[in-house]
DRENDOBA-84133 format. One record per residue: x, y, z of N, C-alpha, C in turn; residue in one letter. Coordinates in Angstrom, 3 decimals. Atoms other than C-alpha are relative to their C-alpha. Example, Ala and Ser with C-alpha at 12.3 -4.5 7.8 and 13.67 -1.06 7.14 Angstrom:
BEGIN
R         nx         ny         nz        cax        cay        caz         cx         cy         cz   aa
R      0.890     -1.190      0.000     12.300     -4.500      7.800      0.900      1.200      0.000    a
R     -0.820     -1.190     -0.060     13.670     -1.060      7.140     -0.770      1.090      0.730    s
END
This chain:
BEGIN
R         nx         ny         nz        cax        cay        caz         cx         cy         cz   aa
R      0.656     -0.690     -0.257    -12.035    -11.738     -6.517      0.997      1.533     -0.008    m
R     -0.487     -1.014      0.161    -11.385     -8.277     -7.178     -0.153      1.336      1.083    h
R     -0.260     -0.648     -1.416    -10.314     -5.350     -4.475      0.204     -0.392      1.458    g
R     -0.208      0.727     -1.224     -9.073     -7.947     -1.947      1.281     -0.239     -0.004    i
R     -1.257      0.505     -0.345     -5.538     -8.473     -0.630      0.170     -0.782      1.177    q
R     -0.191      0.649     -1.168     -4.289    -10.981      1.522      0.597      0.343      1.020    d
R     -1.074     -0.371     -1.056     -2.141    -10.859      4.760      1.324      0.559     -0.484    f
R     -1.089     -0.144      0.510      0.813    -11.219      2.930      0.154      1.247     -0.960    h
R      0.121     -1.080      1.156      0.023     -8.546      0.093     -0.134      1.269      0.927    g
R      0.298     -1.252     -0.653     -0.972     -6.089      2.829      1.384      0.306      0.773    q
R     -1.472     -0.081     -0.704      2.512     -6.761      4.531      0.990      0.547     -1.124    k
R     -0.499     -0.328      0.847      3.927     -6.343      1.450      0.007      1.710     -0.713    r
R      0.459     -1.479      0.207      2.161     -2.969      0.681      0.398      0.931      0.725    t
R     -0.477     -1.065     -0.854      2.995     -1.517      4.026      1.625      0.062     -0.360    d
R     -1.590     -0.049      0.093      6.863     -2.197      3.467      0.496      0.604     -1.075    d
R     -0.274     -0.702      0.939      6.791     -0.616      0.245     -0.681      1.465      0.318    i
R      0.496     -1.342     -0.526      4.900      2.371      1.306      1.121      0.606      1.050    v
R     -0.801     -0.736     -0.993      7.338      3.095      4.108      1.070     -0.004     -0.337    r
R     -1.457     -0.082      0.558     10.420      2.595      2.123      0.272      0.810     -1.107    i
R      0.428     -0.925      0.949      9.067      4.479     -0.776     -0.093      1.474      0.528    v
R      0.553     -1.146     -0.532      7.883      7.360      1.422      1.402      0.546      0.915    l
R     -1.361     -0.728     -0.604     11.304      7.942      3.598      0.844     -0.200     -0.909    i
R     -0.763     -0.218      1.268     13.091      7.583      0.517     -0.187      1.055     -0.856    a
R      0.022     -1.087      0.547     11.592     10.093     -1.324     -0.166      1.270      1.093    s
R      0.020     -0.837     -0.707     11.197     12.441      1.671      1.624      0.190      0.078    s
R     -1.320     -0.497     -0.165     14.726     12.476      1.909      0.866      0.653     -1.167    v
R     -0.442     -0.347      1.504     15.750     12.569     -2.045     -0.777      1.381     -0.215    i
R      0.729     -0.977      0.274     13.254     15.290     -2.026      0.687      1.357      0.675    s
R     -0.945     -0.742     -0.663     14.831     17.311      0.864      1.182      0.531     -0.492    f
R     -1.180     -0.149      0.274     18.263     16.850     -0.656     -0.135      0.984     -0.978    v
R     -0.136     -0.423      1.570     17.395     17.711     -4.208     -0.651      1.944      0.558    l
R      0.549     -1.372     -0.382     14.963     21.012     -2.680      1.287      0.843      0.816    g
R     -0.885     -0.516     -0.572     17.841     21.950     -0.345      1.353      0.459     -1.031    f
R     -1.029     -0.683      0.674     20.551     22.067     -3.073     -0.249      0.677     -1.087    a
R      0.602     -0.820      1.076     18.559     23.646     -5.380     -0.660      1.467      0.472    m
R      0.454     -1.159     -0.863     17.347     26.098     -2.683     -1.408      0.804     -0.375    g
R      1.149     -0.483      0.707     13.697     25.920     -4.124     -0.959     -1.257      0.824    s
R      1.017      0.796     -0.765     10.692     24.525     -1.674     -0.853     -0.787     -1.334    l
R      0.711      0.350      1.148      8.827     24.414     -5.091      0.517     -1.636     -0.720    r
R     -0.457      1.367      0.169     11.110     21.347     -6.066     -0.121     -1.158      1.183    v
R      0.210      1.267     -0.973     11.038     19.604     -2.768     -1.586     -0.407      0.070    t
R      1.321      0.546      0.299      7.435     19.497     -2.954     -0.672     -0.767     -0.962    m
R      0.024      0.842      1.409      7.122     18.477     -6.440      0.539     -1.389     -0.248    g
R     -0.539      1.503      0.148      9.519     15.733     -6.231     -0.888     -0.777      1.050    t
R      0.820      0.933     -1.177      7.600     14.360     -3.099     -1.478     -0.521     -0.326    f
R      0.872     -0.203      0.342      4.420     15.021     -4.686     -0.110     -1.295     -0.908    s
R     -0.036      1.188      1.124      5.191     12.920     -7.941      0.410     -1.278      0.521    l
R     -0.383      1.427     -0.598      6.604     10.080     -5.689     -1.072     -0.552      0.683    s
R      1.245      0.798     -0.849      3.677      9.824     -3.605     -0.879     -0.184     -1.049    t
R      1.187      0.489      1.128      1.229      9.811     -7.049      0.888     -1.421     -0.202    l
R     -0.475      0.947      0.598      3.593      7.278     -8.458     -0.025     -0.940      0.918    a
R     -0.251      0.972     -1.182      3.675      5.214     -5.132     -1.516     -0.553     -0.053    l
R      1.743      0.316      0.190     -0.302      5.736     -5.119     -0.204     -1.281     -0.996    s
R      0.442      0.716      1.091     -0.693      4.015     -8.520      0.750     -1.547      0.197    l
R     -0.747      1.078      0.028      1.839      1.174     -7.380     -1.010     -1.148      1.305    v
R      0.472      0.569     -1.332     -0.053      0.399     -3.839     -1.693     -0.133     -0.068    v
R      1.532     -0.084      0.005     -3.827      1.397     -4.369     -1.032     -0.796     -0.761    l
R      1.093      0.872      0.667     -5.245     -0.855     -7.293      0.474     -1.295      1.055    p
R     -0.019      1.500     -0.840     -5.993     -4.410     -6.018      0.920     -0.682     -1.159    p
R     -1.055      0.910      0.919     -2.932     -5.988     -8.135     -0.189     -1.266      0.350    w
R      0.183      1.513     -0.374     -3.105     -9.676     -8.361      1.168     -0.211      0.923    p
R     -1.066      0.230     -0.410      0.535     -9.495     -7.108     -0.491      0.044      1.832    m
R      0.462     -0.171     -1.190     -1.129     -8.629     -3.782     -1.092     -0.933      0.629    y
R      1.015      1.248     -0.328     -3.502    -11.789     -3.414      0.763     -1.216     -0.493    n
R     -0.843      1.374      0.223     -1.043    -14.703     -4.006     -0.443     -1.007      1.194    k
R      0.079      0.732     -1.500     -1.768    -16.157     -0.462     -1.696      0.266      0.289    h
R      1.288     -0.177     -0.652     -5.868    -15.839     -0.467     -0.136     -1.196      1.549    p
R      0.459      0.763     -0.873     -7.117    -16.867      2.916     -1.036     -1.098     -0.279    v
R      1.101      0.872      0.219     -9.197    -20.232      3.069     -0.850     -0.040      1.083    k
R      0.708     -0.299     -1.115    -11.911    -19.720      5.190     -0.954     -1.337      0.011    w
R      0.718      1.235     -0.358    -14.031    -22.795      6.630     -1.444      0.282     -0.407    l
R      1.768      0.121      0.526    -17.600    -23.520      5.224     -0.641      0.466      1.223    p
R      0.837     -0.179     -1.164    -20.263    -21.962      7.402     -1.034     -1.390      0.439    a
R      0.625      1.164     -0.685    -21.865    -24.321     10.071     -1.385      0.250      0.408    q
R      1.274     -0.394     -0.293    -25.493    -24.618     10.261     -0.248     -0.089      2.066    e
R      0.221      0.073     -1.498    -26.611    -23.671     14.135     -0.989     -1.253      0.198    e
R      1.378      1.022     -0.183    -28.946    -26.679     15.402     -0.903      0.649      0.814    p
R      1.176     -0.832     -0.204    -32.430    -25.720     15.991     -0.360      0.049      1.662    a
R      0.273     -0.725     -1.358    -33.321    -24.087     19.495     -1.436     -0.729      0.302    k
R      1.528      0.506     -0.604    -36.130    -26.078     21.573     -0.147      0.997      1.140    t
R      0.255     -0.811     -1.090    -38.038    -23.992     23.809     -0.643     -0.774      1.155    k
END
């Protein structure tokens, strides 16, 4: 199935996003502060966000290793009037 993530994949994606955004925020701030440039800060953060988007937005197969097994649909009994 294309475009589907299982629950483990969603957790993995959430963890990756959280770690990378925090790390890139700190790195961007430190680089921008050291160079005295807001452009460096925003550029570094923007590039890291773009790279992160390429990792977590497409439905990669690694995010659907534990697909949910749904029960088969049951037919409802006919209603009597």
